[in-house]
C-alpha positions as CSV (number, residue, x, y, z in Angstrom):
1,M,-8.6,-11.8,-39.9
2,P,-7.7,-10.7,-36.2
3,K,-10.2,-10.2,-34.1
4,R,-11.4,-6.3,-32.6
5,G,-11.9,-5.1,-28.9
6,K,-9.4,-5.6,-26.5
7,E,-7.4,-8.5,-26.2
8,K,-8.9,-12.2,-24.8
9,N,-8.8,-13.1,-21.3
10,T,-6.4,-9.9,-20.0
11,V,-8.7,-8.2,-17.8
12,N,-9.1,-12.2,-16.1
13,K,-5.7,-13.0,-16.3
14,A,-4.6,-9.2,-14.4
15,K,-6.9,-10.0,-11.2
16,H,-5.6,-13.8,-11.2
17,T,-1.7,-12.5,-11.1
18,K,-3.2,-10.5,-8.4
19,L,-4.4,-12.5,-6.8
20,M,-2.1,-15.6,-6.5
21,N,0.3,-12.8,-6.0
22,Q,-1.5,-11.9,-2.5
23,K,-1.7,-15.7,-2.3
24,I,2.0,-15.7,-2.4
25,N,2.6,-12.9,0.0
26,K,0.2,-13.9,2.5
27,V,2.3,-17.3,2.8
28,K,5.5,-15.8,2.5
29,L,4.5,-13.2,5.9
30,E,3.0,-16.5,7.7
31,K,6.3,-17.9,7.3
32,Q,8.3,-15.2,8.4
33,R,6.0,-14.8,11.3
34,N,6.1,-18.4,12.8
35,K,9.9,-18.5,12.0
36,E,10.3,-15.2,14.7
37,R,7.5,-17.1,16.9
38,L,9.9,-19.9,17.3
39,K,12.4,-18.2,17.8
40,A,11.3,-16.3,20.9
41,I,10.5,-19.5,21.9
42,I,14.3,-20.9,21.6
43,K,15.4,-18.3,22.9
44,K,13.2,-18.0,25.9
45,S,13.8,-21.1,26.6
46,N,17.6,-21.2,26.8
47,E,17.2,-17.9,28.9
48,E,15.4,-20.3,31.6
49,K,17.7,-22.9,31.0
50,K,21.0,-20.5,32.1
51,R,18.9,-19.2,34.9
52,E,18.8,-22.6,36.7
53,S,22.0,-23.6,36.0
């Protein structure tokens, strides 16, 4: 006989998925910010090199 009531662990699975998505989005955002920061640093150093020469 099937169990009655709500399905097992659906609430926990939904919470886990939500938390994992938050973590993945956070990592993506950090990588994107890091790339932008490095691009800005490289651009600034290239401009300084052009000014010196």
